[in-house]
N, C-alpha and C positions, 0 to 999 in steps of 0.2 A: 504494499499499500504506499502511496506517495506521502511525502511529509506534509504537502499541502492538504491532502484528504484527511490525514490524522489531525491536523490543526483545526480544520473546519468541524470535524466531528466532535473534538474535544471542546471547542468553543461553544458549539451548539448545546452539547450535553451539560457543560458547566453552567451556562446561563440559564437554560430552561429547566433543569432539575429542580430548582427551588423557587422559580417564579411559577405562578399558577397557570402555565400555558402548555404543559405536557411535554416533557423531554422525550418520551417514547414515541410521541407522535412525530416529532421533528426528526428523530433518528430513522424512523421508517420512511418518511417522506424524502429525506435528503437525497438518497440514491435515485429516487424517481425524478426528482427535479433536475439533477445535474448529470443523469445519464450514466451512473457508474453502477457497479455491482453492489449489492448489499454488503456492508462491512463485516458482517458475521458476528457470531455470539462472543467471540474472544474480545473484539475491540468494545462491544457493548459492556461486557463485564469490566473491562479495564477503565473505561471512562466513569462507570458508576463507582469504582474503587477510588478513583480521583476525587469525585464529589463527596464520597464518604469522609475521606480525609479532611476536606474543607469544612464540612459540618461539625465534624468532632473538634477541630481546632477552634472554630468560631464560637462554639458553645462549650468549650473545655470545662468551665466551671460546673455546668450542669452534668456533663458527661462523667467528670470525676466523682461528683456526688453520687451518681447512680452506680458507678463501679464499686465505690466504697460501701454503698448500702446493699449491693447485691448479695453478699454472704448472709447478712441479717434477714433479707427478704427470703432467701432460699430455706432458711430455718423457721420461717413463719413469723419473724419479728418485724412488722412493719410499723415501727415506732420512731423512725428518723425520717428527715426530708429525703435522703439519698434512698433508703429502703423503699419509701412510698413511690418515689419517682421511678425506681427500677421496677416495681411491681406494676404500676400503671402502664409503663412502656411495654412490659411483656403482655399484659392483657390486651393493649391496643394492637398488637402485632399478630395475635392468634388469628383473628378473621382473615386477614390477607394471606397468611400461609395456607389456611384450609382452602380458601377459594382459588388461590394459585395452583395448588396441587389438583384441584378439580378440573380447572381449565387445561392443565398440562396433560392429565391422564385422558380427558375426553377428546383432546385435540382441537377444542373449541377456540383456543387462543390464536392459533395459526389462521383461523377463518376470520378473525376479528381484525387482523392487520391489513385493512384495506382503506382506501381514501374515502370511500362512503361512509364507513363506520367513524373514521376520525373526524370527518366533516360534521356529522350529527352530534357526536360527543362534544366537540369543540363548541358548537352552538348552543346546545342544550345546557351544558354545565356551566357555560359562561353566563347564560341567563340566570341560572340558580345561584351562582356566586353573587351576581349583582343584586338579586332579591335579598339574599342573606345579609350582604354587606350594608345594604341600605336600611334594612328593617331590624337587624339584630341589636341587641343592647350593647353597652360598652362598660358593664360593671364587673366583669371577671377578669382575673389575672392568672398567671401560671400557678400561683399559690392555691388558687381555687379548684384546680384540676382534681377530679375525684374519680371513683370507680364507674359511676354511671356515665360521666362525660367520656372517659377512656373507652368504655364499651361502645358507645354511640359513634365517636370518632373513628374507632377501629373498624366498625361495620362500614362506615362511609368510605374509610380508606381502602377497603377491599374492592369497592367499585372501580377504583383507579386502575385495576389490572385491564380494564377495557381501554384500549389505546385511544388517546385523545382526551381522556377524562381529566388527567393531571393528578398525581398523588398529592403534591402540595396544594393544588387548587381545591380539591375535594375535601381535604382535612381542614383547610382554612375556612371553607364554606361551612363545614360542620361546626367549627369553633365559633364563627360569627353567629350562627343560628343559636347556639347555646349561650351567647351573650358575652363572649370575650372580646375585648377591645382589639383593634387591628393588629397592633404590635405583638400582643399576648397570643392572638390566634396563630400568627406566623411563627412565633417562637415555639409553641407547642407542637405545631405542624412539623417544624424542622426537627425537633427532637424525636418525633415519632418516625421520621424518615431513617433514623440511624439503625434501629434493629431491622427495619424492613429492608434496607439496602444490603445489610449484612446477610440476612436470611436468603435474599434473591441472589446475592453473589455467591454464596456457598452452594446453592442449589445449581446455578448455572456453571460455576467454576469447576465443581467436581467432575463434570463431564469433559472438561477442556484440558485438564492437567496432563492427562495421559497421551493427548494428541498434539500438544503444543510444541512447535519447533523453535529454534533460535531466532528466525526472522519474526515470527508471530509474537514471541516474547519481547523482542525489541520494540515492535510496533505498539504492543500493549503497554509498555513501560512508558514510552513517549506520550501515548494517548492519556495515560493516567495522570501523568505530571501536568500536561496541559490543561486537563479538565479540572485538576485541583486549583490551578491558579485562576481559571475563569469562574469557577464556582465560589471561590472566596470573594472575588470582586463583586459578583452578583448578589451574594448574601449581604455584603457590606452596603451596597448601593440600595438594595430593597428596603433594609431596615431604616436607612437614612430617609428614603422617600415616604415610608409609612408614618413618619412623624408629621407630615404636611398634606399627604394626599391619600385618597381611598384606593380601592382595588379597581376602580372604573377603567383606568387606561388598559389593564390587562384584559378586562371584559371586552373592550372595544376591539383589542387585537384578536381575541379569541373568536368574536363574532365575525370579524372581517375575513379571518383565515377560514373559518368554518364555511361561510358562504361562498368563498372562492373555491374551496375543495369540493362542495356539493355541485357547483356549476360544472367543474371538470368532470365529476363522477357521472353526472346525468346528461352530459352532452357528448 
């Protein structure tokens, strides 16, 4: 794979992974738009590893607390902030793992990787995000995250396995619906991405280790490093913007792209 293609894929993944505009949709669409072959699962896993590193670094304080609290959580002692956070992240990740296994075993996931599906999900869930953002309360912060909210957001997150939905977008939508302010909604959604990306990386990466060669490993390392830098920049920019603007610009982008893709799909 050329360095330019690796750069382009990493840039798109890094920017779109945490913005509510669907990274998987853009990774699926890119080869079709520029006329190249699909980059393959190895590169997909590599760029996700890069974005994982970025979100862990950006939220290191919360990640460290969850790691420290995990042993207490595993012994049933959910009596510290870290143990509670680790428990809620675990609960919120279970639905996406179960739904992901279902889609993989049944083969449905491959059937969903189409421009038509992505167009509709971009449009529909963009509208849902706008509704939740405009009508949701602003009285909850990450300290208010509880078991009920983790279950609800986890179920919404599972829907993001449908290409074009956006994992960050649907979890932010759920958080705004539940009454979290914009910055808190994004923060909880980003933290939820960590175990989800780890789970998907383990699931997909296990199939690739035995077949990866030196060239593939080199391309993967470059893609991971570039997506790490792009994701770190995207996270910083998004949280700065959320102090002054709503999610409406992302909604406008989703609706515009959705309409464009549906026009292509149906003509």
